[in-house]
C-alpha positions in Angstrom: -29.3 139.9 -77.2 -30.8 136.9 -79.3 -30.8 134.1 -77.0 -32.0 131.4 -79.5 -29.0 132.5 -82.0 -26.5 132.2 -79.2 -27.6 128.8 -78.2 -27.5 127.5 -81.9 -23.9 128.9 -82.5 -22.9 127.8 -78.7 -24.0 124.3 -80.2 -21.4 124.2 -83.4 -18.5 125.9 -81.1 -16.4 122.4 -80.5 -13.0 123.1 -80.0 -10.7 125.5 -77.9 -8.5 126.2 -81.0 -11.1 128.5 -82.1 -12.9 131.4 -79.9 -16.4 130.6 -78.5 -19.2 132.8 -80.3 -19.8 135.1 -77.6 -17.7 137.6 -75.5 -17.1 137.0 -71.8 -19.4 140.0 -71.0 -22.2 138.8 -72.9 -21.9 135.3 -71.2 -22.1 136.9 -67.9 -25.2 138.6 -68.8 -26.8 135.6 -70.0 -25.5 133.6 -66.8 -27.3 136.7 -65.0 -30.5 136.6 -66.9 -30.8 132.8 -67.6 -30.1 131.6 -64.1 -32.7 129.0 -64.4 -32.6 128.2 -67.6 -31.8 124.5 -69.1 -28.2 122.8 -67.7 -26.9 122.2 -71.1 -27.0 125.8 -71.8 -25.8 127.0 -68.5 -23.0 124.6 -68.7 -22.2 125.9 -72.1 -21.9 129.4 -70.5 -19.7 128.1 -67.7 -17.5 126.6 -70.2 -17.4 130.1 -72.3 -16.5 131.7 -68.9 -13.7 129.0 -68.1 -12.4 129.8 -71.6 -11.8 133.7 -71.3 -10.7 133.7 -67.7 -8.0 131.1 -68.7 -7.3 133.4 -71.8 -7.0 136.4 -69.5 -5.2 134.5 -66.7 -3.3 131.6 -68.3 -1.7 130.5 -64.8 -3.6 129.5 -62.0 -7.5 131.0 -61.7 -9.7 129.7 -58.9 -12.7 130.9 -60.8 -11.6 129.2 -64.2 -11.4 125.9 -62.1 -14.7 126.5 -60.4 -16.3 127.0 -63.6 -15.0 123.9 -65.3 -16.2 121.9 -62.1 -20.0 123.5 -62.5 -19.9 122.6 -66.2 -18.8 119.0 -65.7 -21.6 118.6 -62.9 -24.0 119.4 -65.5 -22.7 118.1 -68.5 -20.4 115.5 -68.0 -19.4 114.3 -71.6 -19.0 117.5 -73.8 -15.7 117.8 -75.9 -14.9 121.3 -74.6 -14.6 120.4 -71.1 -12.1 117.8 -71.7 -10.3 119.9 -74.3 -10.1 122.9 -71.5 -9.3 120.6 -68.4 -6.5 119.2 -70.5 -5.2 122.5 -71.6 -5.2 123.9 -68.1 -2.8 120.7 -67.0 -0.8 121.3 -70.2 -0.2 125.0 -69.5 0.8 124.1 -66.3 3.6 121.9 -67.4 4.8 124.2 -69.6 5.1 127.0 -67.5 7.3 124.7 -65.1 9.3 123.9 -67.8 9.8 127.2 -69.0 11.3 128.1 -65.6 14.0 125.7 -66.4 17.5 127.0 -67.9 18.3 123.8 -69.8 21.6 124.8 -71.0 22.9 125.0 -67.3 22.0 120.9 -67.1 24.5 120.2 -69.5 27.4 117.9 -68.4 30.8 118.0 -69.6 33.3 114.9 -69.7 36.3 117.4 -68.9 34.4 118.7 -65.8 36.0 117.6 -62.5 34.2 114.5 -60.9 33.0 116.5 -57.8 31.5 119.3 -59.9 29.7 116.8 -62.2 28.6 114.9 -59.1 26.9 118.1 -57.6 25.5 119.2 -60.9 23.8 115.7 -61.2 22.3 116.1 -57.5 21.0 119.6 -58.6 19.6 118.2 -61.7 17.9 115.4 -60.2 16.3 117.9 -57.7 14.7 119.9 -60.4 13.5 116.8 -62.3 12.0 115.6 -58.9 10.3 119.1 -58.6 9.2 119.1 -62.5 7.2 115.7 -62.3 5.0 117.0 -59.6 3.6 119.3 -62.0 2.2 116.4 -64.2 -1.4 114.9 -63.6 -1.2 111.4 -63.0 -4.6 110.7 -64.5 -3.7 112.4 -67.7 -0.3 110.6 -68.0 -2.2 107.3 -68.1 -5.0 108.6 -70.2 -5.5 106.4 -73.6 -5.1 108.6 -76.4 -8.1 108.3 -78.7 -7.9 111.6 -81.0 -4.4 112.8 -81.1 -4.9 115.1 -83.8 -3.3 118.1 -81.8 -0.8 116.1 -80.6 -1.0 118.1 -77.2 -1.6 115.0 -75.0 1.1 112.9 -76.7 3.7 115.4 -76.1 2.4 115.9 -72.4 2.9 112.4 -72.0 6.1 111.7 -73.8 7.9 114.6 -72.0 6.9 113.2 -68.6 8.1 109.7 -69.7 11.4 111.4 -70.9 11.7 113.3 -67.6 11.0 109.8 -65.5 13.7 108.2 -67.5 16.1 111.2 -66.6 15.4 110.9 -63.2 16.0 107.1 -63.3 19.3 107.7 -65.0 20.3 110.3 -62.3 19.3 108.2 -59.4 21.4 105.3 -60.7 24.3 107.6 -60.9 24.0 108.9 -57.6 23.9 105.3 -56.1 27.1 104.5 -57.9 28.6 107.7 -56.1 27.2 106.8 -52.9 29.0 103.1 -53.3 32.1 104.9 -54.5 31.8 103.1 -58.0 31.4 106.6 -60.0 29.8 106.3 -63.1 28.2 109.3 -64.6 26.6 108.7 -68.2 27.0 112.3 -69.2 26.3 111.4 -72.9 22.9 109.8 -71.9 21.9 112.8 -69.5 22.7 115.5 -72.1 20.7 113.6 -74.8 17.6 113.0 -72.4 18.3 117.0 -71.4 18.2 118.1 -75.1 14.9 116.0 -76.0 13.1 117.4 -72.9 14.3 120.9 -74.2 12.7 120.0 -77.6 9.6 118.7 -76.2 9.0 122.0 -74.3 9.5 123.9 -77.3 7.1 121.6 -79.3 4.5 121.6 -76.5 4.2 125.4 -76.8 3.9 125.3 -80.7 0.9 122.8 -80.0 -0.9 124.8 -77.1 -4.0 126.8 -78.3 -3.0 130.5 -79.1 -5.2 131.9 -76.5 -3.1 130.2 -74.0 0.2 131.3 -75.4 -0.4 135.1 -75.9 0.5 134.7 -79.5 -2.6 136.4 -80.6 -0.6 139.8 -80.5 0.3 140.1 -84.2 1.8 143.1 -86.0 1.0 146.6 -85.4 -1.9 146.7 -88.2 -3.6 144.1 -86.7 -3.6 145.9 -83.0 -4.3 149.3 -84.8 -7.7 147.4 -86.2 -8.3 146.0 -82.8 -8.8 149.6 -81.5 -12.5 150.5 -80.9 -13.7 153.3 -83.3 -11.1 155.3 -85.4 -12.5 154.2 -88.8 -11.0 157.0 -90.7 -7.8 156.7 -88.7 -7.4 153.1 -89.4 -8.2 153.6 -93.0 -5.3 156.3 -93.2 -2.8 154.3 -91.2 -3.2 151.1 -93.4 -2.6 153.3 -96.7 0.3 155.0 -94.9 1.7 151.8 -94.2 1.5 150.4 -97.8 3.0 153.9 -98.8 5.9 153.2 -96.6 6.5 149.5 -97.4 6.2 150.4 -101.1 8.9 153.3 -100.9 11.2 150.7 -98.7 10.9 148.4 -101.9 11.7 151.3 -104.1 14.8 152.3 -102.2 16.0 148.5 -102.1 15.9 148.7 -106.2 18.1 151.8 -106.0 15.2 154.7 -106.5 15.1 157.5 -104.2 12.8 160.5 -103.8 14.3 164.1 -103.1 10.6 165.5 -101.6 10.1 162.5 -99.4 7.5 163.3 -96.7 9.4 162.1 -93.9 8.2 160.2 -90.7 7.3 163.3 -88.4 3.6 163.3 -87.6 1.2 165.6 -85.9 -1.5 164.0 -84.0 -4.8 166.2 -82.9 -7.6 165.2 -81.0 -9.3 165.7 -77.5 -8.1 164.1 -74.6 -8.7 160.2 -74.2 -8.9 159.8 -77.9 -6.0 157.4 -78.6 -3.1 159.7 -79.4 -0.6 157.9 -77.5 -1.7 154.7 -78.1 -1.5 155.4 -82.0 2.1 157.0 -81.7 3.5 153.7 -80.1 1.7 151.7 -83.2 3.1 153.9 -85.6 6.6 153.3 -84.0 6.0 149.7 -84.1 5.2 150.2 -87.9 8.1 152.2 -88.2 10.3 149.3 -86.9 8.5 146.3 -88.7 9.2 148.2 -92.0 12.9 148.4 -90.8 12.7 152.3 -91.2 13.8 152.6 -87.7 16.1 150.8 -85.4 14.0 150.6 -82.4 10.0 150.7 -81.2 10.9 152.6 -78.4 8.5 155.9 -77.7 10.3 158.7 -75.8 7.4 160.7 -74.1 7.9 164.2 -73.2 6.1 167.6 -72.5 6.7 171.0 -71.7 8.2 170.5 -68.3 10.6 168.1 -69.4 11.8 170.4 -72.4 11.7 173.8 -70.9 14.5 174.9 -68.6 14.7 177.8 -66.0 17.6 179.5 -67.6 19.5 180.4 -70.9 21.1 177.2 -72.5 19.2 174.5 -70.0 16.2 174.2 -72.4 18.6 173.4 -75.4 20.6 171.0 -73.2 17.2 169.3 -72.2 15.9 169.1 -75.8 18.9 167.4 -77.2 19.3 164.8 -74.2 15.9 163.7 -75.3 16.5 163.7 -78.9 19.8 161.6 -78.3 17.5 159.2 -76.1 15.1 159.0 -79.1 17.5 157.8 -81.7 16.5 155.1 -83.7 12.8 155.4 -82.4 10.1 158.2 -81.7 10.1 161.5 -80.0 6.5 162.1 -78.8 5.8 165.6 -77.4 2.4 165.9 -75.8 0.6 169.4 -75.9 3.3 170.7 -78.0 1.9 174.0 -78.3 2.5 174.9 -74.6 5.9 175.5 -75.9 5.1 178.8 -77.8 2.7 180.5 -75.3 0.9 183.6 -76.0 2.6 186.7 -74.9 5.5 184.8 -73.7 8.5 187.2 -72.2 12.2 186.7 -72.4 12.2 184.3 -69.2 10.1 181.7 -71.2 12.5 179.5 -73.0 9.8 177.5 -74.8 10.7 179.0 -78.3 14.6 177.6 -77.8 13.1 174.1 -77.5 11.2 174.5 -80.9 14.3 176.0 -82.4 16.7 173.0 -81.1 14.1 170.8 -82.0 14.1 171.8 -85.7 17.8 172.1 -85.9 18.1 168.4 -84.7 15.3 167.4 -87.2 17.2 168.8 -90.2 20.7 168.3 -89.0 23.5 165.7 -90.8 23.8 164.1 -87.3 20.2 163.6 -86.3 18.1 164.0 -89.5 16.1 161.0 -90.4 17.6 158.9 -87.5 14.3 159.5 -85.5 10.6 160.4 -85.8 8.7 163.4 -84.1 5.2 163.2 -83.3 3.6 166.1 -81.7 0.1 165.9 -80.0 -2.5 168.0 -78.6 -5.9 169.7 -79.0 -7.0 170.4 -82.6 -7.4 174.3 -82.5 -4.3 174.8 -80.5 -2.2 172.8 -82.5 -3.2 174.7 -85.6 -2.5 177.9 -84.1 0.8 176.5 -82.8 2.0 175.5 -86.3 0.9 178.6 -88.1 2.8 180.8 -85.7 5.9 178.4 -86.5 6.8 178.5 -90.2 10.0 176.5 -89.7 8.2 174.0 -87.6 5.3 173.7 -89.9 7.2 172.8 -92.9 8.5 169.6 -91.5 5.2 168.2 -90.9 3.4 168.1 -94.4 -0.4 168.0 -94.6 -0.8 164.3 -95.5 1.2 163.5 -92.0 -1.6 165.2 -90.3 -3.8 162.8 -88.2 -7.1 164.2 -86.5 -8.3 161.4 -84.0 -12.2 162.1 -83.5 -14.1 162.0 -80.1 -15.6 158.6 -79.5 -19.3 157.9 -80.3 -21.4 156.9 -77.1 -21.9 153.2 -78.1 -17.8 153.1 -78.4 -17.3 154.8 -75.0 -20.2 152.1 -73.6 -17.9 149.3 -75.1 -14.8 150.5 -73.7 -16.3 150.9 -70.4 -17.4 147.5 -70.7 -13.9 146.0 -71.4 -12.7 148.2 -68.7 -15.1 146.7 -66.3 -14.5 143.0 -67.5 -10.6 143.6 -67.2 -11.5 144.3 -63.5 -13.6 141.3 -63.0 -17.0 143.3 -63.3 -19.8 143.3 -66.0 -22.7 145.7 -66.4 -26.4 144.7 -66.3 -28.6 146.1 -69.1 -30.1 148.6 -66.8 -26.6 149.3 -65.2 -25.2 150.0 -69.0 -28.1 152.4 -69.5 -27.5 154.4 -66.5 -23.9 154.4 -67.5 -24.9 156.1 -70.7 -26.5 158.8 -68.8 -23.6 159.5 -66.6 -21.3 159.6 -69.6 -23.7 161.9 -71.4 -23.4 164.3 -68.2 -19.5 164.0 -68.5 -19.6 164.8 -72.1 -20.2 168.4 -72.1 -17.2 170.3 -73.6 -13.8 169.7 -75.1 -12.2 168.7 -72.0 -14.1 165.7 -71.5 -11.8 162.9 -71.4 -13.3 160.4 -73.8 -11.8 156.6 -72.9 -9.9 158.0 -70.1 -13.0 159.7 -68.3 -15.1 156.6 -69.2 -12.4 154.2 -67.4 -12.3 156.6 -64.3 -16.2 156.3 -64.1 -15.8 152.4 -64.1 -13.3 152.8 -61.4 -15.6 154.9 -59.3 -18.6 152.9 -59.8 -16.8 149.7 -58.8 -15.5 151.7 -55.7 -19.4 152.8 -55.1 -20.4 149.1 -55.1 -17.5 148.0 -52.9 -17.8 150.9 -50.4 -21.6 150.3 -49.9 -22.3 146.5 -50.3 -22.4 144.6 -47.1 -21.4 140.9 -46.9 -24.9 140.1 -46.5 -25.8 141.4 -50.0 -24.1 138.7 -52.1 -24.4 135.1 -51.9 -23.1 133.9 -55.4 -19.9 134.5 -57.3 -22.0 136.4 -60.0 -23.0 138.9 -56.9 -19.3 139.8 -56.9 -19.3 141.0 -60.7 -22.6 142.4 -61.3 -22.8 146.3 -61.4 -26.3 147.5 -61.6 -28.2 150.6 -61.9 -28.1 151.3 -58.3 -24.1 150.8 -58.4 -23.8 153.3 -61.4 -26.3 155.9 -59.4 -23.5 157.6 -57.7 -23.8 159.8 -54.7 -23.5 163.1 -56.5 -26.5 162.4 -58.7 -28.6 161.1 -55.9 -28.0 164.8 -54.3 -29.0 166.5 -57.5 -32.0 164.3 -57.7 -32.9 165.7 -54.2 -33.0 169.2 -55.2 -36.5 171.2 -55.9 -35.8 174.0 -57.9 -39.6 174.6 -58.5 -40.0 174.8 -54.9 -37.2 177.3 -54.5 -39.1 179.5 -57.2 -42.3 179.2 -55.3 -40.6 180.5 -51.9 -39.4 183.7 -53.7 -41.5 186.8 -52.9 -43.7 188.1 -55.5 -42.9 187.5 -59.2 -46.2 186.0 -59.9 -46.2 186.5 -63.5 -42.5 185.0 -63.6 -43.4 182.0 -61.6 -46.1 181.0 -63.9 -44.0 181.4 -66.9 -41.1 179.3 -65.7 -43.7 176.6 -64.5 -45.3 176.7 -67.9 -41.9 176.5 -69.7 -40.8 173.5 -67.3 -43.9 171.4 -67.9 -43.4 172.1 -71.8 -39.9 170.8 -71.5 -40.7 167.7 -69.6 -43.5 166.7 -71.8 -41.5 167.3 -75.1 -38.6 165.1 -73.4 -41.2 162.2 -72.8 -42.4 162.7 -76.3 -39.2 162.4 -77.6 -37.9 159.6 -75.3 -41.0 157.6 -76.9 -40.3 158.4 -80.7 -43.1 160.7 -80.8 -42.9 164.0 -82.8 -41.8 167.0 -80.6 -42.0 170.6 -80.8 -38.4 172.4 -81.0 -37.6 173.7 -77.2 -36.6 177.3 -77.5 -34.4 178.0 -74.2 -32.4 181.2 -74.9 -34.1 183.9 -72.9 -34.2 187.5 -72.3 -34.9 188.9 -68.8 -35.8 192.6 -68.6 -36.5 194.6 -65.6 -34.8 197.0 -63.3 -32.0 196.2 -61.0 -32.7 193.8 -58.1 -36.2 192.5 -59.3 -34.8 188.9 -59.0 -33.3 188.2 -62.4 -29.9 186.5 -61.3 -31.8 184.5 -59.0 -34.4 183.2 -61.1 -31.9 182.3 -63.8 -30.0 180.3 -61.1 -33.2 178.5 -60.2 -33.9 178.1 -64.0 -30.4 176.2 -64.8 -31.5 173.7 -62.3 -35.0 173.1 -63.6 -33.5 172.5 -67.0 -30.8 170.3 -65.5 -33.6 168.2 -63.8 -35.4 168.0 -66.8 -32.4 166.4 -68.6 -32.0 169.4 -71.0 -28.6 170.6 -69.3 -25.8 168.4 -68.2 -24.5 170.3 -65.2 -27.0 172.8 -64.6 -24.5 175.4 -63.3 -24.6 179.4 -64.2 -21.8 181.5 -65.3 -22.6 185.3 -64.9 -20.7 187.8 -66.6 -20.8 191.3 -68.1 -19.4 193.4 -70.9 -15.8 193.3 -69.5 -15.5 189.4 -69.4 -16.1 189.2 -73.2 -14.6 192.3 -74.8 -11.1 192.9 -75.3 -8.8 195.8 -76.2 -8.3 194.8 -79.8 -10.3 192.7 -82.7 -9.3 189.1 -82.2 -9.1 189.0 -78.7 -12.4 189.7 -78.0 -13.7 186.5 -79.7 -11.1 184.4 -77.8 -12.4 185.7 -74.4 -16.1 185.3 -75.4 -15.1 181.5 -76.4 -13.5 181.0 -73.2 -16.4 182.2 -71.1 -18.9 180.0 -73.3 -16.5 176.9 -72.9 -16.9 177.6 -69.0 -20.8 177.8 -69.3 -21.2 174.7 -71.6 -23.9 172.2 -69.7 -25.3 175.1 -67.9 -26.4 178.8 -68.4 -24.4 181.7 -69.4 -25.9 184.9 -67.8 -25.1 188.2 -69.5 -25.9 191.1 -67.0 -26.4 194.5 -68.6 -25.9 192.6 -72.1 -27.2 196.0 -73.9 -23.5 197.3 -73.2 -22.4 195.2 -76.1 -24.7 197.2 -78.3 -23.6 201.2 -79.1 -25.5 201.8 -81.9 -23.0 200.4 -84.0 -20.3 202.3 -82.9 -18.6 199.4 -80.9 -16.5 197.0 -83.2 -15.4 194.9 -80.1 -19.0 194.6 -78.8 -19.9 193.6 -82.2 -17.4 191.3 -82.3 -18.7 189.7 -79.0 -22.1 189.6 -80.0 -21.2 187.8 -83.6 -19.0 185.1 -81.6 -22.0 184.6 -79.4 -24.4 184.1 -82.3 -21.9 181.4 -83.8 -21.2 179.6 -80.6 -24.7 179.2 -79.8 -25.4 177.5 -83.1 -22.5 175.2 -82.5 -23.4 174.1 -79.1 -27.0 174.6 -79.2 -27.9 171.5 -77.5 -25.4 172.2 -74.7 -25.6 176.0 -73.7 -28.4 178.1 -72.6 -28.0 182.0 -72.9 -29.6 184.4 -71.0 -29.6 188.2 -71.7 -30.6 190.6 -68.7 -31.0 194.4 -68.6 -33.4 197.3 -69.0 -36.3 196.5 -71.2 -35.9 199.2 -73.9 -32.3 198.7 -74.1 -32.8 195.0 -74.2 -35.1 195.0 -77.3 -32.5 197.1 -79.3 -29.8 194.8 -78.6 -31.9 191.8 -79.7 -33.3 193.8 -82.7 -29.6 195.0 -83.7 -28.5 191.5 -85.1 -30.8 188.8 -87.0 -28.7 186.0 -85.5 -30.2 187.3 -81.7 -33.5 187.9 -83.1 -33.8 184.2 -84.3 -32.5 182.8 -81.3 -34.1 184.8 -78.4 -37.9 184.5 -78.6 -38.7 183.9 -75.0 -39.1 187.2 -72.8 -39.2 187.3 -69.0 -40.2 190.8 -67.6 -39.3 191.1 -63.9 -41.7 194.2 -62.5 -40.6 196.3 -59.4 -41.9 195.0 -56.2 -44.8 196.6 -54.5 -44.7 198.0 -51.1 -46.3 194.7 -49.8 -43.6 192.7 -51.4 -40.9 195.1 -50.2 -42.1 194.7 -46.6 -42.4 190.9 -46.9 -38.4 190.7 -48.4 -37.2 192.7 -45.4 -39.0 190.7 -42.8 -37.7 187.5 -44.5 -34.1 188.5 -45.0 -34.1 190.1 -41.5 -35.2 186.6 -40.2 -32.3 184.9 -41.9 -30.0 186.5 -39.5 -32.4 186.0 -36.8 -33.6 189.4 -36.3 -36.9 190.5 -36.2 -38.8 194.1 -36.6 -41.1 195.7 -34.0 -44.7 196.9 -35.1 -43.6 200.5 -35.2 -40.6 199.6 -37.6 -43.1 197.6 -39.7 -45.5 200.6 -39.9 -42.5 202.9 -40.6 -41.1 201.0 -43.5 -44.8 200.2 -45.2 -45.4 203.9 -45.1 -42.2 204.9 -46.8 -42.3 202.0 -49.3 -45.9 203.6 -50.3 -45.0 207.1 -50.4 -41.3 207.0 -51.9 -39.8 205.3 -55.1 -37.5 202.7 -54.3 -35.0 202.1 -56.8 -32.8 199.1 -56.7 -36.0 196.7 -55.3 -34.1 193.8 -53.6 -30.9 195.3 -53.7 -32.3 198.5 -51.8 -33.7 196.1 -49.3 -30.3 194.3 -48.7 -28.7 197.4 -48.0 -31.2 198.7 -45.8 -31.3 195.6 -43.6 -27.2 195.9 -43.3 -27.5 199.5 -42.5 -30.2 198.7 -39.9 -28.0 196.2 -38.2 -25.0 198.5 -38.0 -27.1 201.3 -36.4 -28.9 198.5 -34.1 -25.2 197.5 -32.9 -24.3 201.4 -32.3 -27.5 201.8 -30.2 -27.4 198.6 -28.1 -23.7 199.3 -27.1 -24.9 202.2 -25.3 -27.9 200.5 -24.0 -27.2 197.1 -22.7 -30.6 196.5 -21.9 -31.6 196.4 -25.4 -32.5 193.1 -27.3 -29.7 192.0 -29.5 -32.6 190.4 -32.3 -34.9 193.4 -32.1 -34.7 196.2 -35.2 -36.7 199.5 -34.0 -38.1 202.2 -36.0 -35.1 204.3 -35.1 -32.7 201.8 -36.7 -34.4 201.8 -40.2 -35.1 205.7 -39.8 -31.4 206.1 -39.7 -30.8 203.3 -42.3 -33.2 204.6 -44.7 -31.7 208.1 -45.1 -27.9 206.7 -45.5 -29.5 204.0 -48.2 -31.6 206.2 -49.9 -28.8 208.8 -50.7 -26.9 205.8 -52.1 -29.5 205.0 -54.7 
């Protein structure tokens, strides 16, 4: 923020009929940063803040009054202060006058004398109350520069009201003295003049006080954040419609007119509903539709529970939308994949198409269908009758917001609730938004607004009365306020410590530590705009069952999250059955669904080699090809780990060039040795508060040395569970036995049982 330039621009701002050169948020940040700066600059910042607050709240606002008072105390003679003070007083009078129904003040000579007397008393009471709104000092002020005419109108309307009050008081006095004389024409004339003054006063008020800044739909569209291409298209569409209206007025017509029906696609929170309302305004402004009303519905409004109800519901909403727009959100939910005869969504589609083309309703309302891009495309292709009613040029795709746009939305949301972000707070918010921006379900503007409200709650919930002393402390959102509780918990986790506590796996620990250090350093180089080496995170974990592949993968995910490379750090564990379906086409959908679940984390595919059967399995091949494509698409938001036996995994990776180029990091998990297996047995037993006697330890160590143990950690797990059960059987017959001691006999029986299973 160039403070010197802002100061220069503020010096040239000298009328409240123009907007100040900086926003309310910028003024708050400067006030927060430049608290001890020169008084003139600070006074101008107070004026800017007062202007924006009055603009947002044209009625009484205590903070606006406070800002004006502070500015006056610092800089007594600035013309903006005078203009703002006067404008506040003028708008107060206007609001009082706007509540009066002057048509009810009119007297008629033919009215009964009693009725005229009652009305005169009533008018006098209202006039007396109205005069209290005028500021006596401003009424008596000499007019030096009356270019705008506001002050002159203010004073003259006061004088006319005062004269009306005098006329009424004199009339009321004659009534009390039984010399009834009501000057009906004089009272009516004064009423007419005051009414005219009210209307003229409104015209002379600054635009920011009257709310007349809201202009046509195109101007409102242009004020929306982002959507550059969409705005350009709507402008062209507007001029096309306007031109066609002119041609119709000249007698021309189009047989193949594209119509008003529209498809809007985009992820949640991209502005589909807002844009639909603006389109309705455009249709109304051009005279194409009779109303700008939008009837908003979804599947739950339209689909009934029995035959005939869906048709009835649909026609009821069509009738409501006549003259306006029918907006159907998530329209593809009307046609569900594999729907049965009890699903009446198709009946809604058929009824809607019929209404859109019928003589009775066709052309009398516009239909806007909205939803996710991919789902909407599939939906339209599955319904040719519906698709033909929405030509290609009437399809609008709303993009996701860029980070800079999301931050702008956040700042607007904050200021609407009387808060602002500091520079560090906004930077922390960027990190928080990025963590939520993982997949297509990210709610864009909706999510950002929810985050802002959560941050405000966080500040309010943990801020004590002693923490703030000035007005600005109640508005400031700092880095600490944005640091939500969930983030603090994440920061306390130490995945490398968890890795170190695992038994054995010396080579794996070294490799993961090395990779973790490499990732951190590359991230730091990237943050410092230094050249950085591309990070290869997709990995192949090879080894026999029970060697710790899944456990290390979960720790690996947490390490990557801590380094800032993964936004969520969760892990989705799947196998062949989660990816492969019964026919070609469905496999790709199942695979994409699982990948979407894993975005922001790790997708761990156990026994991944089962996807490859020497080229004989088309479904497995389809899953692999889809996986490769999606890894490319989400390369910064997904880590894939393939796990399985060493030889089989090498065959799988070598079977597809895409896998070969993407998986260059291999981790081999060796079988545990006897010492490690015994240590695992003792550790897991202690986690249940059991311990082994010396004979049991000696027995197990000998067995681990002499016999081949298949299953590694899984074998140990099953062995302990069986030993605990045999111990329970033993102590049931001997109550003197210790409940937390596992003896040799328990493990002998358990060994024979488990060994037979592996």
